[in-house]
Structures are given as structure tokens and as C-alpha cells.
Residue, then its C-alpha position, 0 to 999 in steps of 0.5 A: x500500500x505504501x509503495x502504491x501511494x509513493x508511486x502516485x505521489x511520484x507521478x504527481x511530482x512530475x506534473x506541470x505544478x511540480x518544481x520542474x514544471x514551474x521552472x519550465x513555465x518560467x523559462x518559457x515566459x522569460x523566453x517569449x518576453x525577451x523575444x517580443x522585446x527584441x521584436x519591438x526593438x527591431x521593428x522600431x529601428x526599421x520604422x525609424x529608418x523608413x520614416x527618417x531616411x526613405x520617406x523624406x527622400x522619396x526612396x522606396x526600397x520595394x515592398x507590396x506597398x509599391x503595387x498598392x501605390x500603382x493600384x491607387x494611382x490607376x484605379x483609386x484603390x486605397x493603399x491600405x486595403x490593397x496591402x491587406x488584400x495582397x497579404x491575405x493569401x500569404x498569411x494563410x500560407x504562413x498559418x498553414x506552414x508556421x502556425x498562429x504563433x508566427x502570425x501573432x508575432x508578425x502582427x505585433x512586429x507590423x504594429x510596432x513598425x507602423x507606430x514607429x513610423x508615425x511616432x517618428x513623424x510626429x516627434x521629429x516633424x519638420x526636422x526630418x526635412x534635413x535629410x533632403x539636403x543629404x546626398x541621396x546615395x548616403x541616404x540610401x546606404x545608411x537608411x539601408x543599413x539601419x532598416x536592414x539591421x532592424x528587420x534582421x532582428x525581427x527575422x532572427x526572433x521569428x517574425x517578419x515585417x509583412x509584405x514581401x518580408x513574409x513572402x521572402x521568409x516563406x520562400x527561404x523556409x521552403x527553399x535553400x535561398x537565403x532570406x536577404x537574397x529573396x528580399x533582394x529579388x522580389x523587391x527589385x522586381x517591384x521597384x522595376x514595375x513601380x518605376x516603369x509605371x510612373x515613367x509612362x503614367x503621365x502625359x510626359x515621360x518622367x525620366x527622373x523616376x529612373x534616378x530614384x529607382x537607382x537609389x532605391x536599388x542601392x538602399x534595397x541591396x544594402x538592406x538585404x545584405x545587412x538582414x543576412x548578416x544580422x539574422x545569421x549572426x553568430x550562427x554563421x558556419x565555418x569549415x575547420x581543417x586541422x592537420x595534427x599528429x594528435x588525431x585521437x585526443x582532438x577527435x574526442x575533444x571535438x565530439x564530446x566537449x564541443x559536440x560536433x561531428x568530424x571527418x578524418x582524411x589521410x594525406x601526405x605532407x608535401x615536403x617529406x611525403x610523410x603520412x599526415x591526418x587531417x580533421x574536417x569539421x563544420x562548426x558555428x562561428x561562435x564555437x571557433x574560439x573554443x575549438x582553437x583553444x582546445x586544439x592548441x592545448x592538445x597540440x601546439x604545433x597543429x596547423x588550423x585552417x578556417x574558411x566560410x561555408x556558403x551553405x550547410x545541410x545535414x544533421x546538426x545544421x537543419x533549417x529550423x522554422x521559427x517557434 
């Protein structure tokens, strides 16, 4: 009887209201709170960059708003309604692929982004006209850096800014195309469409639109490249090649202390034609320093080569959907 009571108590202790369960809930709440704080920070930076750099200078680095502007100009459709209508099928796609939590984060990021644009306009007001006195190429570059940094944070913490951002994110998750590259391709097409439309929309051909499109292209390129840098961050993968006589201890250290797989290749030294073993290892950039310390401690004469990998696929490097 006592054993039965102890068993029941043991089962109860493993529930959600046990110490372990409460600790797990606290970690989850802390994780989500931090995620939404970072989404707010990233969206605020992106909204400020848009309002301060792009709006006064009439530089438009892509987005579904470009199509909305054309529909408004040609047929009188409201830009906001057109934007929502164009986003709807992609939100449905995202809901099926990524779930309601993802859409909640996207909605939060878009709301903060829009509020940041409006708040920047209200607070700075006429002061933003100073941007019109700057060289447009500087506006495009620094606006692209700041907006890319902000939206890179949003992407890294599992959301997007809507429009072509959400389309690019879905393409990135469904294919091997990097997120920033998807943004660059889609928004470049939209900039081209918008530019061609306004060149020939009026009674007189307006070639000044071509110049603005060029600056918009520069801003878009910088924006997309910065997004890739920020969202990959310290998770960018490196390939390490280690030439050493201490194969076994280094192999064990990488497997058990760094928790990464290795491949051992036999080779010949080019000078004396002696047999030399090489260790190949794919490893996140954040662990490179630790790996070097371990290898140098085991074998001070080890020869280490580190190079960047453009893509990794396989166990330990699976593409993760935002959770």
C-alpha cells in the first residue's frame, strides 16, 4: 500500500505544478518576453529608418506597398486595403506552414513598425526635412543599413515585417535561398514595375523616376545584405581543417566537449611525403574560439585552417522554422 501511494505521489511530482514544471513555465515566459522585446526593438529601428531616411527622400526600397501605390494611382484603390488584400493569401500560407504563433508575432512586429513610423513623424516633424539636403546615395546606404539591421532582428526572433518580408521568409523556409537574397529579388522586381509605371503614367515621360529607382536599388541591396548578416549572426558556419599528429585526443575533444561531428582524411605532407591526418569539421562561428583553444592545448604545433561555408545541410545544421 505504501509503495502504491509513493508511486502516485511520484507521478504527481512530475506534473506541470511540480518544481520542474514551474521552472519550465518560467523559462518559457522569460523566453517569449525577451523575444517580443527584441521584436519591438527591431521593428522600431526599421520604422525609424523608413520614416527618417526613405520617406523624406522619396526612396522606396520595394515592398507590396509599391503595387498598392500603382493600384491607387490607376484605379483609386486605397493603399491600405490593397496591402491587406495582397497579404491575405500569404498569411494563410504562413498559418498553414508556421502556425498562429508566427502570425501573432508578425502582427505585433507590423504594429510596432507602423507606430514607429508615425511616432517618428510626429516627434521629429519638420526636422526630418534635413535629410533632403543629404546626398541621396548616403541616404540610401545608411537608411539601408539601419532598416536592414532592424528587420534582421525581427527575422532572427521569428517574425517578419509583412509584405514581401513574409513572402521572402516563406520562400527561404521552403527553399535553400537565403532570406536577404529573396528580399533582394522580389523587391527589385517591384521597384522595376513601380518605376516603369510612373515613367509612362503621365502625359510626359518622367525620366527622373529612373534616378530614384537607382537609389532605391542601392538602399534595397544594402538592406538585404545587412538582414543576412544580422539574422545569421553568430550562427554563421565555418569549415575547420586541422592537420595534427594528435588525431585521437582532438577527435574526442571535438565530439564530446564541443559536440560536433568530424571527418578524418589521410594525406601526405608535401615536403617529406610523410603520412599526415587531417580533421574536417563544420562548426558555428561562435564555437571557433573554443575549438582553437582546445586544439592548441592538445597540440601546439597543429596547423588550423578556417574558411566560410556558403551553405550547410545535414544533421546538426537543419533549417529550423521559427517557434
